[in-house]
C-alpha positions, -999 to +999 in steps of 0.1 A: +080+730+155+048+713+140+047+694+106+030+723+092+059+749+097+084+723+088+067+714+059+061+751+048+102+757+056+112+729+038+089+738+006+102+773+007+137+760+008+130+736-022+113+767-043+146+790-035+167+762-052+148+757-084+146+794-088+184+794-086+186+762-109+167+781-133+189+811-131+222+790-138+203+776-165+198+810-183+235+822-169+246+788-186+228+795-219+242+830-222+279+818-218+275+794-244+259+817-266+286+843-260+312+815-266+303+805-300+311+839-309+345+845-296+379+843-310+395+836-343+398+799-332+361+796-327+356+813-361+381+788-377+364+756-365+332+770-372+344+775-411+356+739-411+323+725-399+304+748-422+324+736-450+320+701-439+285+701-434+280+716-470+306+687-481+279+663-467+249+681-480+264+678-515+268+639-508+232+640-502+221+658-537+245+631-552+228+603-536+195+611-551+208+620-583+226+584-583+193+569-573+173+588-602+195+581-627+196+544-620+158+541-622+159+559-657+187+540-671+167+508-660+137+519-676+153+531-706+171+491-710+143+473-696+113+457-716+079+470-711+070+439-692+095+434-668+102+456-637+137+437-630+137+438-592+137+476-593+122+490-562+106+517-584+070+519-589+058+492-618+053+525-639+085+540-637+102+507-645+084+498-674+074+532-689+104+550-701+086+584-705+069+583-670+106+576-659+118+608-676+093+627-662+101+616-625+134+622-635+127+658-646+106+666-617+132+655-592+161+672-610+141+704-615+139+704-573+174+692-568+185+723-590+167+749-572+182+738-540+218+737-555+213+771-571+206+783-535+238+774-522+263+805-533+295+795-545+313+819-526+300+799-495+321+770-505+355+761-511+371+757-547+366+720-544+330+721-531+330+750-563+337+726-584+317+697-569+288+717-573+293+725-610+297+689-617+262+683-600+247+707-620+258+691-653+244+657-638+209+679-631+212+692-667+213+655-681+185+641-661+165+671-672+173+663-707+158+629-700+191+609-699+210+590-674+237+610-653+270+600-656+280+570-630+298+581-599+299+579-561+302+611-542+336+607-519+335+587-486+352+599-453+368+565-444+372+531-467+340+509-470+354+481-452+372+504-424+357+501-391+357+535-374+375+538-339+369+568-316+383+569-279+366+584-251+368+617-251+397+631-226+381+654-197+376+689-212+393+714-191+369+744-205+337+725-193+355+716-158+361+753-152+325+764-167+311+742-141+330+755-114+321+791-119+286+779-126+285+763-091+304+795-075+274+818-089+249+794-076+264+796-040+265+830-038+233+836-050+219+812-025+237+828+001+225+865-011+191+853-009+192+839+023+208+872+036+182+893+022+152+872+028+166+863+065+160+828+060+179+801+076+172+762+078+194+749+105+181+770+137+148+765+125+147+728+126+172+722+154+200+711+134+224+734+153+213+746+187+223+786+193+240+791+158+243+829+147+221+839+123+248+848+101+264+812+100+230+798+095+222+824+064+254+814+051+250+777+055+212+776+041+227+798+012+252+771+001+230+744+004+200+764-016+230+772-042+238+735-045+204+727-059+172+710-053+189+678-048+205+685-015+171+694-002+157+663-011+184+642+009+176+663+039+139+660+034+145+623+031+175+622+060+149+640+087+122+616+078+145+586+079+157+599+113+126+605+132+137+644+131+102+653+114+072+630+105+062+637+072+039+608+069+000+620+074-013+609+108-039+578+102-078+587+109-091+573+139-116+544+135-151+545+154-150+523+186-180+507+178-169+500+144-134+485+155-153+462+175-182+449+154-154+443+122-130+415+125-094+427+117-089+425+078-060+429+060-059+461+038-055+447+001-025+464-015-037+495-039-034+484-075+004+498-088+005+516-119+012+494-149+047+495-163+048+515-193+053+489-224+069+510-248+102+526-227+112+548-257+121+585-246+119+609-275+116+644-278+131+656-311+167+644-303+197+662-301+194+696-311+163+691-335+166+729-347+199+723-363+187+689-380+159+713-393+184+738-413+215+711-421+194+683-430+167+672-457+136+669-446+116+638-452+092+637-481+076+604-470+077+582-444+108+559-439+100+520-453+133+507-442+152+503-405+190+499-404+207+486-374+243+495-372+269+492-345+293+524-338+325+508-338+336+528-308+344+517-274+316+504-253+328+529-225+320+554-248+295+579-236+265+592-257+284+627-254+311+613-272+292+595-298+279+632-306+311+650-301+323+625-330+295+629-354+294+667-352+327+679-343+352+651-362+328+645-391+311+678-396+276+664-394+247+677-379+233+646-372+239+609-381+218+580-361+182+584-353+185+563-319+219+552-300+213+526-279+242+523-249+257+494-232+238+494-201+204+497-221+198+534-221+184+549-252+194+577-267+172+595-298+201+615-321+186+626-353+151+640-351+128+612-366+109+636-391+141+645-408+171+623-428+198+612-409+233+602-421+239+565-413+235+545-442+244+567-476+223+555-505+190+545-485+192+576-462+165+591-476+140+560-472+156+545-440+155+555-402+185+539-383+194+525-349+229+520-336+242+500-304+274+515-290+304+492-294+327+475-317+310+438-323+334+433-353+360+401-343+376+390-373+413+400-367+422+403-405+397+432-405+412+465-399+401+478-361+387+446-351+380+443-318+391+406-317+411+410-284+383+433-267+408+459-270+376+482-274+354+468-248+328+448-250+329+424-281+292+416-286+260+439-273+245+434-238+212+418-231+201+453-223+213+470-253+199+444-274+165+447-258+163+480-260+174+484-294+146+456-304+125+477-285+129+508-304+130+489-338+096+473-329+081+510-320+097+524-356+076+491-371+045+504-358+048+541-360+061+537-402+041+505-405+070+490-418+072+450-418+090+432-397+106+411-424+146+407-423+163+409-455+198+404-473+187+429-497+175+464-498+137+464-491+109+475-471+116+458-439+147+455-414+183+450-425+220+452-410+241+483-423+262+460-444+234+453-468+231+486-480+269+491-485+300+472-483+309+475-447+312+449-420+287+467-396+271+459-372+302+434-367+309+398-374+301+387-334+265+408-336+236+384-326+215+387-354+190+358-351+190+370-313+178+406-324+153+394-351+139+373-324+134+400-299+118+427-321+094+398-334+088+389-296+079+426-289+061+437-321+036+403-316+033+411-274+024+446-282-003+437-314-022+417-288-020+442-259-041+467-257-026+492-231+008+486-256-014+498-288-031+527-264+008+538-258+018+535-294-014+558-304-002+581-280+034+582-293+020+589-329+008+620-313+040+632-305+059+661-326+087+655-348+076+618-357+064+625-393+072+646-419+048+674-428+041+661-464+033+625-452 
């Protein structure tokens, strides 16, 4: 068999395997869609998640009311020439009239959103809370601070959350088994209908009956494109077929006249500088339905640890956030111990990671529990929850994400021990130990500054950042 015939045969097999993979993706999507609509248990779970989401939504409104009320109270109490260190604009901080007008504008927007939530869709406690928030909004509309209050937390402020790795999901295992079985059946049917076989044509098996050839080829193709790639690599390495293009002959006179020269190596494609993947995170449409949209670019980067076991997978992090806490999303980026970067919340929307600063911040978390003080509940003082400090790869990847955000949103690379435009640990925003007493703060700061300085002087890196800024789901529409 010629190389052209072999390539044609292998390309056909690869194309069929790609087609079956797309077919299985469609079947998988159909199974998930049907699974969301089945049985009272699924309906009850969906209702629980919806109620938890509504509670978090009211938390978000509560945070805005609290922040606006604090600014208004400060403006009313402050002397005309002082801003008292507030993060409000000087006009809002010193002019009571401007502060009242700002409070009325915010209150009008919040009232419209709250009234859009049907009370019938809320549980009785949430209905009562909704009424309390409407009373707070009325106070802001009247130009007065709302009552001092805090939204209920789902866990004590100083508690470190501990969530084990999820056990194997029997339902997902069964689903994967049946999908593989369907793929194998589809591959066998396609090979019989198309009278297509690989093993006899490639002389792997001599004299194999066509039916057996079709069956074996169907099983191979039904397993997906990866086995075909392995077969191609195997045949090339074993010399069963030479997939390399033959070298062009050199003219005899040129070979005699020219001395032998060592061919210069072709320049390799430069390695990307940024190395941060992003395509909207996990389920950007769900985030758009359930989370508040940013009104402006973030001016604060908050870094965390998940307080979970360092072996926890990204899927488990998402499961804990979405199923146990009922949130649509949380951190904007999760970095695992191996250094892999996983965007979670889409970056143009508000996440749930730092209550009190969610509307102005973007958050990155390093998976693991880095709290080693034995007096802290749930501390990882004996390594019972895996690694007690971030890995070098993890710290470097988190620094890359942080440096990239500083370029995308013009956030100063300033590390603070108070809430101000720049970069802060979670414990600065609220009373918590996050990201842990054993977190290497100085190393992280040095890495972020190094990446920022190197990229700022590297034209290739700046070009990558310019292309990154053109991605969708990066900036709020109003910004």
